[in-house]
Each structure stands twice: as C-alpha cells, then as structure tokens.
N, C-alpha and C positions, 0 to 999 in steps of 0.2 A: 532269234539268232541261232538256235540249235536246228532248224528247218535249213537255213541256210548252209551251215556246217554239214549236214547230212546230204544236200543236193551236191554240194563239191565233193565229197567223197564218191557219191554215184558217180559224178563224170569223170573223176580219176580213174574210178575202175573200169569204164566205158573205154578211155584211151588205151589203158593195158590190154583188155581185151582182145580191141582191132590191133594191136601190136602184135599180140601172139598169133591170131588168127591169119594176119598177113604172112608172117613167118610159116607157118604151117600150110598155107595155101599152095606153094610150087611144089613142097613133098608130094602133097596129095594130087596135083596134077599129073606128075610123072608116074606116081604109082597107079593112077587109073589109065595112063597110056598103055603102060606094060601090062596091067592086069586085064583078065578078060571081062567082057561087059557083064553088069548083073542086073538084077531087077530093080535096086533102091539104092539111095545114098548111103555113104559109110555112117557107122554110128557116130565118129567124132565130130563130122560135119553137123550131123542134126543136133546133138548136145551144143555146140557152138552156136549154132543158130537161134536155139532155145534161149541161149542165154542173153544173145545178142537182143533178142525181141525183150526178154525182161528188163535189160537195160533201158531199151529205148521207151518202155512203158514208165519206167521210173523216172526216167529224165522229162517225161510228158508233165507226169505229176509234179515233178519238183519245180518245172516251170509254173504249172497252175499255181502251186503255194507260193512262187514269188509273185505272182501276178496279186494273188489275195492279199499278201503282206503289202505290197506296193499301195493297194486299196486302201487297207486299213490305217497305214500311214498318214495317207492323204486325208483321210477323214480326222484321224487324230489332229493333225495341222489344222484343219478347217475349224475342228472344235475349241482347239487352243485359241485361235483367231478370234472366235466368237467369244469367248470368255474373258478375252482382253479387253474385246471391243464393250461388253458389258460391263466389266470393272472401271472402265474409263469413264463410260455412263453414271454409274453409281457413285463415282467419287465427284462426277461432276453436280450430281444431285445432292449428295451430302455438302457440299461447299455451299450450294445455293440456300440449301435450308438453315445451315450457321449463320448465312447472310440474313435470313428472314426472321430468325431468332433472335439474332441481335438489334436487328431494325425493332421486332416487336418490344425487346426491352427497354431500348432506348425511347420508343412511343409511349409505355406504360410509365416510365421513370418521369417524363415531361408531362404527362396528363396527372399523375399522382402528386409529383412534386418531391418523390422520393428516389434516393439510389437503391440499386438492387440489395446492398447491405444493410440499408435503413429499413427497407422493407421486411428482409428476412429476419431483422431484430424484433421489429413491430410485431410480426407472426409467431416468434417464439415467445414473446412475451404474452400476447393473447392466449397460446395455448399453456404456458405455464400458470397463467391467471385459472383460466378454465380447470385445469388440473388441481388446483390449490382447493377451486370452489368444492369440486366433487369430493377431493379427500376430507375437507372439513365437514361438509354433508353427510359423507358415511360415516365419518367419526362422530357427529352429534347422534347419529342414528344407533350406532353401536353403543355408544354411552347411555342413551337413554333406555335401550333394551336390556343394557347390564344393570342400570341402578334399577329398573323396575323388578328384574329378578332376584338381585341380590339384597335390596334394601328389605325386601320383606322377609326373607329368609336370616338375614342378619338381624334385624329387629327380633325376630323372634328368638333367636339363640342368645342375644344379650338382655332382652327383656328377662328370659327365665334364669339366666346365670345371675342378673344383677336383684331380682325379686327373691331368689334363694338364700343369698348372702348378705347379710348385714354385721359388716366388721367397723370397729372403731378407729378413728383417725387420732395418731399421736402427733400434734403441732408442737414438735420441739424445735429449741432455740440453740445458739451457741453459748448459753449463759446458763448456770446453776445457782440457787440462791441457797444459803445455808444461814437457819436462824439461830440467833445467840439468845442466851438465857437473860443477859443484859449487855447494856452499852460499854461496860467495865470490861468485857471480854475482847475487846477490839484493842486496846493498848496492851493485853497480855499475847494477841495474836502477832501484833506488829513486834513487839519485844524492845530490848534495849537497842538504841540505834537501828532498829529495823531486822536485827538479825533473825529473828525468827521468821517474818515473813519473806526475807531472801531467801532462808532456807526451803520453805515450803514451794516457792516459785522455782528455785534451782531443782529442787528434786521432781516435782510433777509437772514442771513445764506449763502451768497454769497461771494466769492472771488473776492475783487475789486484790480484789477491788474493795475497798474499805472506805466509805464515804460516809454522807449525813443520814443515809437509810437506817432508820431507827432499828435496832435489834436484828441485824441481818449484813452478812458478806457476800458478794458477789464474786463468783468464779467464771471466770471468761476464758473460753479455748474452743476452737475449731475442732479438735480430736476428743470425740464423746468419751472415748476411755480414758484419756489422762484425766478430763474432766470429773468423771465419776470416781477415780482414784484418789483425786484431791478432794474432793465432797466427802468420802468414807474416811480419810485421812483426818481431815478437819474436825468431822462429829467424834470420831474417836478421841482425838486431843481435848475436845471440849468436855467429854465425858469423863476422861481421867483426871483432868484439871492441871497436868503438869505438861506444861509447854515450855520447850527449850530444843535446840536443834539436835542434840543426841537424842530426844524423845520422840522427835519428829522425823528423825530417818527411821527409827524403828517402826513406829507408827504407819510409815509411808511403806515399806515393804510386807508387813503385815496385812495393809488394806488391798495391795497389789495383788496378794497370794488369795485373799479371801474373792477378790473379783474375778480370777480365774475361776473358781468353784462356781460363783454367779452367772458367768458366761455359758458355762457348760450346763446348768440347769436351765438356762433361757434358751440354748439350742434344744435342749430335751423336751422342752416345753412346746417350742414352736413345733419340733417333728411331730410330736404328739398330736396337737392342735391341727396341723395339715394332714395327719392320717397317712404318713410317709414311714414305712418299716424298712429295718434292714441296712440303715444308713451306718457309715462308717464313723467311730467315734471322735475321728480326729475333724471330720466333716461337721459332726454335730457341733464340736467346739469352736471351729471357725464360725459356723453360722451363729451361735450365740453372741459373738463379737458385734453383728450387725444391730444386736441392740442398741448399739450405743453410737450408730451413725446414722446420719439423715440426708435425706435428699430432697430438694427443694422444700425442706421442713418436714418431710414425712419419714417416719421411722421406718428405716430398710427392713428391718426384720418383720415389723407388722406388714408392710407392704408384700414382703416375700409369701408370708402365710395366706394373706390374701389373694396373691396371683395363683396359689397353689389351688385354692378352692375355686377361684374362676377357670382355670385351667381345665380343671377336672370336670366341671359343668359342661363348659363348651365342649370337650372332649367327647364326652357321652352323649351329647346332642348331635354331634357329626360323625359319631360311630367311629373314633378314633381311640388311640390307647389310653384310658384315662391314666393308668400306673405310670406311664412315662411322662405324660403332660404334667401330672402332680408333681414328681420327682425335680423334672428340670425347671420346672415355675418358682419351685420352693429354693433350690439351688440356685438360680439363674443371678443374682446379684452377688453370690459370694466371693466374686473377684476383688468386690471393694473392702472386703476385710483384710485383704492381702496387698492390695494395689501398691502400699508405700514400699514392701518388700520385693515385688517383682515388677520388672518393667512389662508395658504391654496393656492393651484395655481390658478394662475389668471383665467384659464377657470371654475373651480369649484366654484370660487367666483363670478364669472360672472353670472353662471347658478342660483346661490341661489339669486343673487340681482334682475336678471329677475323675478323669480318667486315671489319674495316679492312685487314687481311692476306690478303684474297682467298680466305678458306674459305667453303665453300658452306653455304646457308642451313640446311640439314639438320644439319650439324655445330655451328653456333652455337645452333640451337635445343635439339638435345640437351645443348650445355654449359649452357645458362641453366635448363633444366628439372631438372637433376639434383638440386638442392635444393628443387624446388618453387616458387621464385620466378615461374615460368612453367608454366602446365598443359603437361604432355606431350601431344603431339599424333601421334607418330610411335613405332614400336617401337624404332627406336633410341636415342630419349629414355629410354624404360623400362629398355632393357638398359645405359645407362649409369649409371642410379640404381640397378638390382641390382648392377653390377659396384662402384660405389662403397662400396655397403654391404656386401658380401660380402668386399670387401677390407681394409674397414676393422674386419668382426667377426671375423677370423679370430683364432684363439687367438696370442695373443703380438703381435699386429700393432701394439696400441695401447696405452700405458699412461697415466696420470693421477694428479696430487698426491694426497697424502689427504685435503687438503682440498677439492678439488674432488669426490672419490669420497665422502666423508661427507656433502658438501652435495647431491650427486644423490640419494643413498639417503633423506637427510631430506626432499627435496622430493618424492619418488615416495611415502613414506608419508604426508605431509602432504596430497598433492593426493587420496588415495584414502580418507583418515580423513573428509574435510570432508562426505562425503556420508551420508543419514540410512541408519540401519540398519545401520553397518558397526561390527563390535565391535573387532578387531583388524588391523593391517596389518603384513606382514613383506614387507622386500626382502631378494631371495636371488638367489644367483650373482652377485655384483658387481654388482647393479642389473639384470642380463639379464631376471629374474622379480620379480612382486609379488605376493604371495598375500594376498588380503582373505578374512577371516573375517567372516560377517555374521549378525546375529541371526533364527534361524528363524521367530521369531513376526513378524518385521518385514518381512521379505523372502521372497517365494515364489521357486519355481523359476524361473518365467517372469521374474520380476522380477531374479532373480540373473543371468540370461543379458543381460538388457537392462544392466545395470549394469557387467557387464564390457566390454561395448561402450562405453558410454559413459566410462568410466575410460579406455580406450585411446585414444579420440579426443581426451580432455582432455589426455592426456600428448603425443599427436603436436601438439598447438598450443601448450602452455604451457612443455615442456621442450625441452632440448638434449641429444642422446645419440649415441653411435656405436651402429650395428647396430640391433636391434630388441629391443623388451621385451614380455614374455610376460605377460598380465595372467590370473590364475586367481581367480576368485570360488567360496568353499569356504561350501556351507550344509549342515549337520547338525542332527539333532535328537537329544538324548541324554535318557534317563530313567535317574536316579540315585536309589538308595534304600541304606539303612542296616540292616544286621543285628544285634539289639542283643541 
C-alpha cells in the first residue's frame, strides 16, 4: 500500500514538472532567437532534463513494483484457494472418520452385547478392582514389614519394663465392711425408730446395710471418699459407745477432717514412691484423693504410681525425658479426683489443673493426650499412653461387673456382624479378641484384610475398653461330600 502511494506521488510530480517545463519552453525559444549562438545548452534546460530523466526512471521503478505486487497478490489468492480446497478435503475426511468410528462402535456393541456406557462401567470396575487389589497387597507388605521391625523393639522395651516392675493390684469394690464387737450393736446403730441410721445415711451419703451377716455392717457407695468417711465415723462411734444424732454429727466432721490429712499423707507417699520431686502441695493433696477412687476395680492411685514407674522405664529405653514421662504418668488421672466439680473429660481437666499449679507444658500435654482428646505431639505423650494401657491390661489389674462384661461382648459381636459377608462372630478371651468368620464366596483374601482393619477402627471409635482388642478375620473354603 505504501508503494502505491509513493508511485502516485511520483506521477503527480512528473505532471507538475511537465507543466512547468512547457511554460518555460517558449520563453527560452524567444531568448534563443535573440541571443547569439553559443557552444552548449542553457543551464536551466539541462537541470530540467535531468529531473525529467529521474522522474522517468522513478515511474519505471514504480511500474515494476506494481507488477511485482500484482504477481504477489495473485500468488496469495492461489494459496488461499489451495488452503480452502485442503480444508474442505480435511472436513470430508473427518466426517468419514467419525462415520467409521460410529460404525466400529456399533459393530463392537453388537459383537459384545454391551452398550458403550455398559462397557465403560465394566472397564472402570475392572480397573477399580485391580487398584484395590494392588492397594491391599501393598498394605499387607507394609504391615508385615512394620510388624517385624516394631514387634521386636516393642517386646524388648515392654519386657524390660515389666520385669523391672513388680506392683501390687488393689481390687477394691463399692462396699466396705465394718466389724462389730457383737450383734447387739446393730440395734444401737439403728437407734430408736431408726433415727441413728437415718442420721448416718443423711450425713455421709452412704447406704448402711444391716442384715443377718454376723457382727458386721456393710457400707455401700460408689464414692470412695464418702464410704471411707462413713467407715471412720462408724468405727469412732463404736469405740466411744455413745451413738445418737448429735454425737454422730460431731464424729462425722471429725472423721472428715482426719480424712483430709490421710489423703495428704497418701499423696505424699505416692509422690515419694513414684520418685517425683517438686510437686505443688495442692496437687499432692488432690492426688491423695485418688486412693479412694477405682477404675474397673483397680485403685487409681496405685495405677498412677505404677504408670509412673513404667513410663520412666520406657522413656529411658527410648532415650526420651524420664522426668517428664514420670511426672505426666503420675498425674495423668488426677482429673478424676475433681471431675465432679469441673466439667469436661478427666484428661483435659487434669491438664488444665497441672498448668494452673506450675507444671511444664510438656507434662500437661502428655496428660491431656493419654486418651487422645488431644493429638499426641511428643514421645513422652505416647509413652504415657502406653504405660496407661499396659498397667490396665496386666492380668488381674482390673475387673468389671458381669453386666458390663456381657454388654461389652455383645457390642463387639454386634459391631462385627453388621458388615456384609460376615457369617459368624465370636468374642473370646474375655473380650480381648474377636474372631470373625466370613463367607468365602463373598469375601476375598484381600477384602478379609481390609475388613479386619475396618472393624478395628470402628471398635476404637465406638466402644470403650481397657487394653487392646485383637481382630481376627477367618476365611476358609470347604468341600463336603458323602459316601453312601
């Protein structure tokens, strides 16, 4: 486009020069006729001739450029036509390919007897099954390797910890028995129209059971502190010999005051036995209250002292802080002594109590994490968890009522039975192991492994139990025939 504009300007310049040249030519002729002849043309004519020659050459170049542009335009038009022809040819080929593809899919559907959607679903299912199989195979390999490496180390640590610790187990119940010098004292305890026994029960909050048991009175209560106060009150009354409502009230407050000092002594003994120093006196006093608390029949204070020893032994084997593990294990259940006064799980209550009385954050965190209310972040927290489970799982350490025992077994079997493909479920070893027998046609070997993991995770989330529960999934095929 710029070339065409330049050529047009050159043409205009040629026309203007021709007009100027034409006007000056007559004047030059007249001057030539008058002037004498000379040897060469005038300077003005030479300049005009030179300019005319240049314009002529420019016009020739412009014409050549125009011709080249015309040729290039024709070439572009030819290429555009060629591209259009090729595009039409490609569109035709694409249409033909789509038709062939549709015909092939129809032929495959006719041969296979499946639609494209059904074949896709079947393929996806096969891929999913293969992926599940590979995942279970990898899971089995990882689990076997982890078990081989971990069991050897764990057995060594736990065996060392258990061999070095020999702790007694206090199997306390919800009743206490007070021996009487004679059965005549039963009438004096009851009092005229039962006023003495009513005063005792109202003050202590404990049931006094006076039956045909010779020379004995049974005190029944779930609160160990109240039961101990009632026992001390009754023993003091028997020693004094004066039993009436006023004396009962006076003796009750005296026994309650003495029990506070007993709890402080019990806490100090526990701290000394556990080897913990520098504990706040208020924490020592609260710790002593655990002497009158039980968990599954296991004395909580004795359990805490045992956990402190176990945690210290395991921490020394693992290279962790024995001081932190020992303190956290001793105090891990202290929230049970104040759980009726402060709302929340005893682990979190204990952690807050430890912080308020100057314990380190590592100790408070290990206390809070021993039941997974808080995710364990330190090695000491995991050690406290292991010590708590080990102390509760030792044979004879804990007991439970028949109703709780039966309910736990029933819940275990019900939880495993609700899965598809399960044939029979048996809870064994007092609920420490559950065996699940599956239908071999419905559950494959890989699915059996996945089922055991799934049942174990559901037990952890839905049930409460001491120690650990082993989940065994059994799959077997039997061929039976009869000779007649």
